[in-house]
N, C-alpha and C positions, 0 to 999 in steps of 0.2 A: 618293668623289661628298661627302658631307659637306666635306672640305677642299676642294673646287674650289671648292666654293658659300661658305664664309667666304671664299676668297681673292674671289671674285666681289662680295662687297659689300663687301670690304675694301676693293677695286682702285675702286669706286663713291665708299666716304667720303672717300678722301684725293685725288680727283681733281682736277683744276683747276676744275672746274667746280661743285664746292662750294666752293673758294676763293672761287670770285664771287661765289657766295651771302652767304658773309660779311662780305664786305669789303663790296658793294653794301647790306646789312644797317648795318656801321657807320657807310655815308656817309650812310641815312637818320636814323638814330638821331640822329647829332649835330646836328642843326640844332635841334630839338624844343626842348631845354629852353634854348636860349638867348634865346628869345622868353620864356620864362617864368622859371625860378627866379632865372637868373643878369643875366636883364632885370630881376626885381624887385627884388636886391638891389644894383645898379647906383640905381635909383631909389628906393632906400627911401635909401641912401646920400648921396644927392643931394638927399633932402631931401622928395620928392614925397609927394603928402598921399597916407594907403592907398585912399579912394576910389577916386583916379584909377589907381592901382596895380592896383586888384582889375579897374578897365573896360576895362587894356589888355589884360584875355584875350581880348577881341573881335578881337584880330590873329589871333588860332587859329583861327577861323570856314574858312579854306579846307580846314584838314585835314577838317572835318567836312561842305564841299560841292563835293569835289574829282570828285566826280561830273558835277558839269554842263560841266566841260570836259574832262571823259576821253572823250566820243565824239569832238572834235576832235582828238585824239592816236591814237584807231584808226583815223581816216577819213583821215590825209595823213602822207606819206612826207615826211620831209627828204632833199637829193638827197646827201649822204654818210650811211656808216656805218648804215645801214639803218632799218626803221620804229622799232626802240623804241632804239638806240645813239644815234640820231643825235638826239633828245627828250631822251633821257637826257643826252646832251654839253649841252646848251645851258642844259638846267636845273639841274646842275651847276657850267659857271659862272657862270651867272646866281647860283649861290648863292654860291659864292667871294666875288661884288664885294659882292649886298647884303648877306652875314655883316660882311665889311669896312667896306660905307658903317656901319654901323651903328654899330658902331663910331668911327666921326666925328662920331657927331651925341652931342648935349650933353644928356642929362634933367631939368639941372636948368636951362634956358632955351629948348628947343623942343620941346615933348612932343610937336606936330603931326607936327614930321618924327620922331622916335623910334618915332610909331605907324605911319608913312608906312613907314619902313625895316624896322620889323618888319614887316609887313603883308609885304611882297616875302620877306621871310627866309620866313616861313607859306606862301605863294603857292607858290611855287621849290619850296617844301621839300615840300610834296604833291604838286605835280605830276614828282617823283622818286620819291615814293611809287608815285602811277599806273603810270607807264614800267615800275618795280622791280620791285609786282606782275605785271605782265602780262609781265615777260621770263621771272621766274621760273618763270612757267604753262607757256610757251611754251616755254622751254630745256629741262625735266625731264618726261618720261614720268612717270607716274602713281604708279606705286609707288615713283618717286625724291622726292617733293615732296615726303614726312615729312622726312626727314630734311635735303634742300634748305632746307625752311621752318623745320626746329628751328637749322639755323646762321644762316641770315637773321635770327632772335628772337634769337638769342646776341650776335651782329654788332649791332643795333640796341640790344640793351641795354649793351654794351662803349660803344656812338658815346654815351648819354646818361650813362653814368657821366662818361667823360673830360669833357661839355661842361659837366655840373652839377658834381661833386664834382672835377675840376680846374678849370673853369674858375675856381670860388670859389675851392682853395686858392691859385691863381694870381694872384686879385683883392686878396689880402692883403698882396701883395710888388710889383706891379705895376699901371700901372693897367687900368683894362676898357677902354679902346680898344685896348690891346693883348696881351688877354685874346681879345677877338672878330677881330685879327689871327692868332692863332696859331691860332683855330679855324676859320678860313679857308683856312687855310694844310692843314688837317687835312683837307680835302676834297679836295687833291691824289691821295690814293692810290684815291678814290673814280673819277676821272678817268680817271686812268692803266688801272685797269681795265675802265672804261667803253670804254677806245680800242683795248686788245690783246684782249677778248672777244669774240667770235665771233655773230654773230646768229642767232639762233633761227631754223629750218626750218620754215615755215610753209606747208602746203598749202591752206590755206581760203583764198579772195578773200577780200581787204580790202571792207571796204562804198565801192561808189561815190557816194555821195551823202552830206550831214548827212541827210537823214533817215533814209539804213538808218543810217547811226550812231548814231543816237539813238533811234530806236523800235522797228527789227529786234531787239536786246539784249533786250528787254522783251517783243517777242513771243513768243520763240524760247524764254526763259526760261520763261514762265508754258504752255507748248503742252508743255511736258513734264507727265510724271507726277509725282504728287505735290509740284508745284512749290509750293503755299499750305505743306505739311507742314515743308518743307526750310528755308522763311523762317520758321517759329514757331522751328523748332529749333536757327537762330540767332541768333534772338531770347531764347531760352530757356535753351540748353545752358549758359551761364555764371553766369546772373544770378543764383546761389545763391552761389557763391564771390567774384564781385562786391558781393553787396551786403556781406557778411561783412567783405570787402576794406576797406571804404568806413570802418568804424567798427573798426576794431582798433587805432589809434594811442589814442584816449579810451578802450577796454577795457582796455588797458594800462597807463595812469595811476592808472585807475579802479582798480584789484587790484592795487595798490600798487608798480608797477615803474618805476622813476626813470627820466630821460631817460637816463642813460650807458648804461642796461641795455638800453634800448629799442634806441637809435644801433646799438651793439656787436650783440646779437644779432639785430634783426630787420633792419638795414637792411645789414651788411655779411655776415655768417651768411647771413641768408637771400637775401642776391644771389647769391651763388655756388651753393647748392642750388636756387634758380632755372635757374642756368647747367646745370649738371648734368641736371637732369631736364629740361628742353628737350632735351640731349645725347642722354640717355638713352630720349626719348620719340623721337627721329627713330632712334633704332636701332632701339627695339623694332616701330619699323611700319613697317622692313624684312620683319620677320617675320609677323604681323599684321593688315597693309595697315589702310587708316586709318580704314575704319569700324569693326572689332574693336577698333580702340584708342581710337578714339570711346566706345565701350561702357566699356572695363576703365578709362581714364584719365576718364572723367565720374563713374563709379562712386567712384575713388581721390581724384576732389576730394569729392564729398558725403561723404564719410569724414573725408576732414582737415578739413573745414569740422565735422562734429560734436567732432571733438578741441578747440578752441575753448571749448565746454560745457564741456568734462571738466577745460579749462584751467581756466577762472569757479569750480567747485568746489573745485578743490584750489587755487589761487589765487597767492601772491607766491612762486615755486620758480623759478629760472632753468634748474634742468635739463629740469625739464620745457615752458619756455620753450620752448628750444633745440629739445627735439624735435619741439615741435608746430608750429613756424617750419618746421622740417627736410623734414619731410614736407610739410603743406600747401606749400612752396613749388617743392617736389621733383614732386609732382601738380599743380600750379599748372603749372608747367613743361613737365610731358607735356601735358597738353589742351592748354595752349594753342597748343601743336606743333601737334599733332592737329586744332584746331581752322584754322586756317589752312589745313594742305594740303587739307584737306576742299573749302574755301570755293574754293580753288584749283583743285582737281579737278571741280568742278562749272561751271568759265566755260567757254564756247564759244571755241574758241582764235579763231574770226572776230571776235569781241569781247569779247577777253579785257580789255583796260583799263578798259570802259564797266562790266562786269557785276562782275567786282572790286571797283571802286571804288562801285559801289552798296552791293554785301554787305558790304565793309569800313565805310560807313558806318552802314549798319544794323544793324551790330555792336554801332558806339558809341552807341547807344540806350538799352537795360540800363543800360550805365555811366550815364547821366543821370538817368532817369526812376528807373530802381529804387534808385539809391544815395539820391534822396532824401529819402522816407520813413522811412531806416534810425534816426535818430535818434530820431523819435517811438516806433519800433517799441522799440529798443532801453529808452528810458526806462520805455515802460509794458509789458514781457513782462518786463525784468530781463535779465540778459549770458546765463546759460543758456542761458533759454526761446528767448532770440535767435536765439543760434547754432542751436540744434533746428529755428526756423522756419526759417532758412535753407539747411540741409540736407536738410528736406523739398521747398523751395522748388526745390533744383535737380531732383529726382527726375522732374518735368515733361517736362522738356527730353532726359534720357536715354530715358526712355521715347518719344520721338516718333521714336527709330531705328526702332522697328517698323514704321514706314509706309513709311518707305523704304529701311531698310538691315537687315535681321534682319541676327542673326549671321551665321546659317548660309548666306546669301544670297549671291551671284555680283555684285551690285551695289555701284557706288561704291569700285573697285578695291580688291577683298577677296585680290587675287592677289599673293601675297609677290613680292620680289625675284627671289628665285632660281629660283620658277619661270618668272619670265617672261625670265629669262637662257636656260633650261633650251630652250626653245621655237627 
């Protein structure tokens, strides 16, 4: 019986639907840094003023405001490929042309043209995110959302790595215009996946008017028991981890690590630790369910933050840094996978795009507001006390689970995959 359960889990993990989640994650992650780090490097090379380079970050507003047009994507269905894949194909084709078009601009002579082309990239990229998030929620049952979300996140990170690391390396040997054309071509696997994948089966009736598409998602959500507690949880669950992460680079430099040590251990070693953590988290969610995973991974995140306080006491020690980074990135990867799966699981499939876009926009609030005072806190508390404070700040977010998903409750997809398969 145990062997049959393991085979069932293995069959799900190796399914074509999981491959779709991975490739869609890659397609969503690829455009992100093309309008941030790669574009910044190109502008710097062209001698653009640093103030202007900083202001160019405003082209990323569509990622924060994507909930404004998400109801439109819930309300209307195109006459080809279905409700989700039709819009996804439009967004991806538009991304290919806008990324390629950005490569034909010249930051040295026409900054407004560059800004407009970059804005188009972020708009269509955010639109792709909306549809992919809705597709993933609608295509996977709750017990498979955890692993699907972990694959999506890992694909997203690989796309980001290709765009930033690969893009900057290529820019040392070929013009930036060619780099952007190559990156546009890298969107083709996502287009092929969209065409070949199946359309999710939805039994719920879609919104019949824009009024329903805009207001009914909010009415439906706040009519639920514990809706406010869940919103508070979304705001607070990763706040300690976010605050600590925002100050790690100055911390490493301050206690004596060189830039080479930071680049080697933190960036490259840490990247693979995060990938492994996301995959491990996805697999563990098959057994634990989403809610219990949030408990376990949340406490692991808090403990890993406390390890930075230990590193502050140890000082410059590369093996200690490696151990702390491995543990922190593993736990953060697991926590992010559970977090993403949780937000997907609480959306109503009638309004998936709108509710998920609202929740992910809300998720970004702590990243901005909570990170702002971290420099002041670190300066006045000292590194050790700062990281201990970040650890304590993480606890309320975890304890909010008591309100809507206690450890022994049957709420929020506690049933593991094997139980659902035996029904």
